[in-house]
N, C-alpha and C positions, 0 to 999 in steps of 0.2 A: 371412643369416649372414655374419659378417665375412670368412670365408675367400674367399667369392666376390667380395666387394668388393676385397679385397687382390689376388686373382689378376687381376682386370680391369686393374689399374694396374701390375702387375709387368711388367718388360721380358721379352722372349723370351730364354731362356737361350742359344739357338743364335746369335742375333744378337750377344750379348755375347761369346760364345766366339770368334766369327769377326771381331770388331772388330780393326782393324789394331794399335791401341795395346795390346791385351790378349792378343795371340797368344803373347807370350813366357811367359805363365803356363801355357800348354799344359794338361797334364792336371790341374792344380790346380782348374780351373774345371769339371771333369767330375764332381765329387762331387755326387750327387743331393741331399744335404742342403743344399747352397747354394741350391737352387731350390725345394725342396718346402716346403709349409706343414704341418708336423706339430708336435706339442707340443715335441719336443726341439730341432728346428732353429729354431723361432721363439723359444723361451726363450733359447737361446744367442745368437741375433741381437739380442734385446732387451738382454741383458747386454753384449754387445760394443759395440753402438751407444751405449748410455747411458754406458759407461765412456769411450769415445772422445769423446763430446760434452762431457764435463767436463774433458778434458785440454787445456790451453791450448797447442796446437801448430798450426802452419799445416798445411793439408791434412788435417783431421781425418777426412775421408771415406776417405783412403787407410789411415789407422790402423784405422778401423772395418772396411774391406774385408779388411785383413790379419788382424785378429782373427777375423772371420767365417770366413775360409778356415781359419785355425789351429784354431778351435773347432768347425768344421763346422756353422756356423749359417747361417741364410738370409741371403744376401748383400744383396739389395735392401732388406730390412727394416733390417739393420744399418747400411747406408750412409745410408738415409733418416732414420733416427733421430738421426743426428748433427745434423740441422737443428733439433733442440731448442734448441741454442745458435746462434741466428742473430744478425745484427747488432742486432736490437731487444732480444732477451733476454740477449745475452751480457754487457753491463755489469752488470746486477743479479745475474746468476748468478755471475759471476766475482768480484764484490765480496763476495758471501756466502761463496764458497769461501775468499777471502782472510781474511775475519773468522774463519772456522772454523780455518784454519791458524794465525792469530795466537793464537787462544784455546788451541789444542792446544800451541803452542810457548811459551805463557805470555809473549807479547810484546804490549805495548800496540799496538793497531791505529792506523795513521796515518789521520788524517782527510783527506779530499779538499780541495784548495784551492778558492777561489771560481772561479778560472779555471785550467782544466787546460791546461798548456803542455808542450811537448816537453822543455824544460829541467827542469821539475819531475819529469817521468817519468824522465828519465835520471839525475837526482840521487838519486831515491828508489828506483830499481830495485834497487840493491844491497841494500837492506834489505827490500824488498817481495817479492822473488821466492821466497824460501824458504817463508814462510807461505802464499803464494799457491799454489805448487806442491804443498805438503803438503795444503792444504785441497782442492785440485782432485783429487788422487789419492785421498784418503780419501772425498770425496763421490762420485767415480766408482766406487770399489770398493763402497761401501755401497749406492748406488742400483742398480748392476749386480746385486749379490747379491739385494737385495730384489726387483727386477723379475724376475730369473730364477725365484725361488720363487713370486712372485705370478702369473707367467704360467703356470707349471705348475699351480698351484692353480686359477686361473680356467679353464684349459683342461679340467681334470678335472671341475670343477663344471659346465661347459657340456656336456660329454659325458654326465655323469650325468643332467642335466636332459633332454637330448635322448633318452636311453635310456628314462627314465621316461615321457616324453611319447609316444614310439613304442609302448611297451608298453601304455599306457593306450588309445591309438587302436586297437591290435590287439584288446584286450579288448572295446572297444565294437563293433568290427566283428564279432567272434565272437558277441557277445550278440545283435546284430541278425540275424545269419545263423541263429541258433538259434530265433528267434521265428517 
């Protein structure tokens, strides 16, 4: 079951609460939903982590942690999900968000030069940032919303399947005991 696998790799909540650099958060880290693996906290964490992953800001993990605390979602899942945009996946993902933003703003997208230089980036940044930010926010919101509902649906599906399986096993045991 995925819950056991996730629990195995999750950090201990007490060690995080007692960490020197996080003590200032105090009672905020004592909410049980930040550490439990239930349908609601995991769905909120998935939404918070995915939204933060698509927002082009430094320290996305802090944004994901803030959103998880605010939404009362699972903190480790939210922070870990930010690594969807890592140094390898970030360029294609952010280029696609830029294209989406340019399409939404009805602006012709700029093509990348043969050689990407700091001078080109600084000259083009004034025209690139608005479609890029719009595309990132829209992609983050849409993916967070879809993932929130998909997580709820998959969790319910898994619970219903487990329930049917358990009932079937009980029926079989009851039939064996009757014989």
